[in-house]
Backbone bond lengths (Angstrom), bond angles and torsions (degrees), N, CA, C in turn:
res aa  C-N    CA-C-N  psi(-1)  N-CA   C-N-CA  omega(-1)  CA-C   N-CA-C  phi
1 X - - - 1.447 - - 1.524 108.65 -
2 X 1.301 117.50 132.73 1.460 121.22 179.66 1.525 109.69 -88.89
3 X 1.336 114.78 162.48 1.460 119.18 178.32 1.514 111.84 -61.96
4 X 1.328 117.86 -28.09 1.459 121.01 -179.68 1.519 110.97 -65.27
5 X 1.344 117.42 -20.57 1.450 121.50 179.71 1.525 112.10 -89.65
6 X 1.319 117.59 -1.85 1.454 122.12 -177.43 1.520 111.01 -106.21
7 X 1.328 114.39 151.16 1.463 120.38 174.01 1.517 107.28 -143.53
8 X 1.321 116.57 126.46 1.456 122.41 -178.77 1.518 109.46 -121.07
9 X 1.325 116.01 142.75 1.458 121.70 170.19 1.521 107.06 -138.97
10 X 1.324 115.37 133.64 1.455 120.62 -178.60 1.523 109.09 -135.91
11 X 1.326 115.47 145.51 1.459 119.71 177.63 1.521 109.34 -116.27
12 X 1.324 114.75 153.31 1.461 122.10 -175.13 1.522 110.26 -142.21
13 X 1.324 115.44 155.20 1.459 122.45 168.89 1.523 106.21 -118.93
14 X 1.320 115.59 127.23 1.458 121.32 178.77 1.522 108.77 -115.27
15 X 1.307 115.55 146.96 1.462 121.60 177.49 1.523 108.18 -118.76
16 X 1.322 116.49 130.48 1.458 121.13 178.95 1.521 109.39 -141.20
17 X 1.304 115.14 174.65 1.458 121.06 173.95 1.533 107.43 -64.87
18 X 1.336 118.96 128.62 1.471 120.17 -177.43 1.531 113.88 -53.41
19 X 1.311 117.86 -32.57 1.472 120.22 -179.46 1.528 112.02 -69.98
20 X 1.324 118.25 -15.59 1.468 122.71 -178.41 1.526 113.08 -100.84
21 X 1.314 118.46 1.90 1.466 120.96 -169.88 1.528 112.88 -61.30
22 X 1.308 118.64 -42.64 1.471 120.50 -178.15 1.527 111.28 -64.69
23 X 1.314 116.41 -43.36 1.470 120.61 179.57 1.527 111.00 -63.44
24 X 1.320 116.81 -40.69 1.455 119.81 -178.38 1.532 112.17 -74.56
25 X 1.322 117.50 -31.22 1.470 119.74 172.89 1.524 109.73 -62.86
26 X 1.318 116.87 -41.81 1.465 120.65 177.65 1.524 111.14 -62.82
27 X 1.333 117.05 -39.46 1.463 120.83 177.53 1.521 110.62 -61.08
28 X 1.320 117.20 -48.41 1.471 120.56 -179.98 1.525 110.27 -61.23
29 X 1.319 116.69 -46.70 1.468 120.52 -179.25 1.529 112.88 -66.93
30 X 1.325 118.08 -15.51 1.462 120.08 179.39 1.532 111.60 -72.17
31 X 1.317 117.80 -17.35 1.461 121.67 175.80 1.526 108.33 -85.17
32 X 1.321 116.54 128.52 1.465 121.83 -176.64 1.524 111.63 -56.38
33 X 1.314 117.33 -37.15 1.461 121.27 -174.52 1.523 113.68 -97.35
34 X 1.329 117.93 14.63 1.468 121.66 179.45 1.524 109.63 -122.27
35 X 1.335 115.61 148.19 1.463 120.04 -179.13 1.521 109.71 -148.59
36 X 1.337 115.48 132.42 1.461 121.75 175.22 1.519 108.21 -82.77
37 X 1.339 115.97 134.40 1.467 121.03 -179.58 1.515 113.20 -112.88
38 X 1.325 117.03 -15.52 1.459 118.62 179.02 1.512 111.47 -179.75
39 X 1.343 114.13 164.18 1.452 120.95 176.63 1.522 108.16 -155.31
40 X 1.327 115.85 166.07 1.458 119.07 174.44 1.522 109.74 -133.10
41 X 1.329 116.23 174.60 1.462 121.62 -175.62 1.525 113.09 -70.29
42 X 1.331 117.55 -15.41 1.455 121.12 179.38 1.528 112.64 -85.45
43 X 1.340 118.30 -1.45 1.453 122.05 176.52 1.513 115.18 96.06
44 X 1.334 117.24 18.15 1.466 119.67 176.02 1.522 109.46 -92.44
45 X 1.336 115.55 138.56 1.460 122.60 179.60 1.528 107.48 -126.84
46 X 1.327 116.84 130.93 1.461 122.28 174.80 1.523 106.95 -105.32
47 X 1.347 116.18 128.49 1.462 119.25 -179.64 1.521 110.79 -146.89
48 X 1.322 114.77 160.87 1.460 121.32 176.37 1.517 109.67 -121.41
49 X 1.333 114.19 155.79 1.458 122.29 174.49 1.523 106.85 -133.21
50 X 1.322 116.43 134.87 1.460 122.18 178.77 1.522 109.26 -118.46
51 X 1.336 116.27 152.43 1.451 119.20 178.45 1.509 112.35 -173.39
52 X 1.333 114.81 174.99 1.467 120.96 -178.86 1.521 112.55 -90.31
53 X 1.341 116.62 -0.45 1.465 120.20 176.84 1.521 108.84 -157.63
54 X 1.310 114.96 160.62 1.458 120.29 175.30 1.526 109.83 -63.49
55 X 1.327 115.88 -34.62 1.469 120.77 179.87 1.530 111.34 -64.35
56 X 1.330 117.88 -39.32 1.466 120.01 179.76 1.530 110.77 -64.10
57 X 1.321 116.79 -36.97 1.467 120.47 176.62 1.526 109.62 -67.72
58 X 1.324 116.94 -45.17 1.464 121.08 -179.64 1.525 111.53 -60.62
59 X 1.324 117.37 -38.07 1.466 120.46 179.03 1.523 111.59 -61.61
60 X 1.324 116.94 -43.03 1.470 120.97 179.33 1.522 110.30 -66.73
61 X 1.323 116.80 -46.82 1.468 120.51 -179.42 1.529 110.57 -62.71
62 X 1.312 117.52 -38.74 1.461 120.18 177.66 1.528 111.68 -62.29
63 X 1.321 116.90 -39.69 1.465 120.11 177.92 1.526 110.88 -65.57
64 X 1.323 116.83 -40.07 1.460 120.62 177.80 1.530 109.83 -67.12
65 X 1.314 116.85 -41.60 1.473 122.73 -177.15 1.538 111.44 -61.92
66 X 1.325 117.81 -27.34 1.462 121.43 -179.07 1.530 112.99 -68.05
67 X 1.325 116.91 -14.08 1.459 121.22 179.33 1.526 108.76 -70.28
68 X 1.307 116.62 121.77 1.462 121.60 -173.89 1.527 113.60 -61.99
69 X 1.323 118.06 -26.08 1.461 120.40 -175.64 1.534 113.06 -74.03
70 X 1.321 117.96 -14.14 1.460 119.91 176.92 1.517 109.29 -80.10
71 X 1.324 116.30 128.67 1.462 120.97 174.09 1.517 109.95 -80.05
72 X 1.339 115.54 -40.08 1.465 119.64 -178.62 1.522 109.83 -161.07
73 X 1.337 115.02 156.07 1.460 122.90 171.01 1.519 105.76 -133.40
74 X 1.327 116.24 122.83 1.464 121.03 -177.77 1.518 110.31 -118.96
75 X 1.323 117.53 131.94 1.465 119.77 175.28 1.531 109.86 -71.48
76 X 1.319 115.11 143.93 1.461 120.69 178.69 1.518 110.52 -113.74
77 X 1.331 116.69 -43.62 1.464 120.92 -173.65 1.521 109.40 -153.57
78 X 1.325 116.47 144.66 1.459 121.88 175.11 1.512 108.42 -141.15
79 X 1.321 116.04 123.51 1.461 120.76 177.31 1.514 109.07 -117.45
80 X 1.323 115.11 137.69 1.460 123.21 -177.92 1.523 107.42 -122.29
81 X 1.308 116.44 121.92 1.456 121.12 178.83 1.516 109.95 -118.87
82 X 1.307 115.86 145.23 1.463 120.30 172.65 1.512 107.70 -118.02
83 X 1.285 115.12 144.75 1.461 121.94 -179.11 1.517 107.82 -118.21
84 X 1.328 117.62 119.70 1.464 118.50 177.48 1.526 110.37 -63.76
85 X 1.322 115.19 152.51 1.458 119.16 178.74 1.524 109.72 -59.11
86 X 1.312 115.69 139.67 1.454 121.14 179.23 1.522 109.33 -78.44
87 X 1.308 116.04 132.70 1.460 121.40 178.73 1.528 107.53 -105.46
88 X 1.320 115.50 124.94 1.458 120.02 -179.89 1.519 109.28 -81.62
89 X 1.332 115.57 128.69 1.460 121.58 179.53 1.522 107.71 -108.14
90 X 1.342 115.35 130.68 1.471 118.92 -179.58 1.501 109.88 -109.73
């Protein structure tokens, strides 16, 4: 199976300093395959990352994790889908 036949989506909860939440939401949203879905006043951010492989998701999360203002990033859910090759019918 090739990576083009795979689709991954994973969700995460990140904890940061509440004063940094807006900046870190912008950082997450700067990745094409990442999206912020919510946050609270205590500095928690819920976001998802999508990609064609588990490695592509890990690469994005690793880049986000390098930001010093994050206390932690915890995975919540990961779904892996495979798509059979499309057969053209004439």
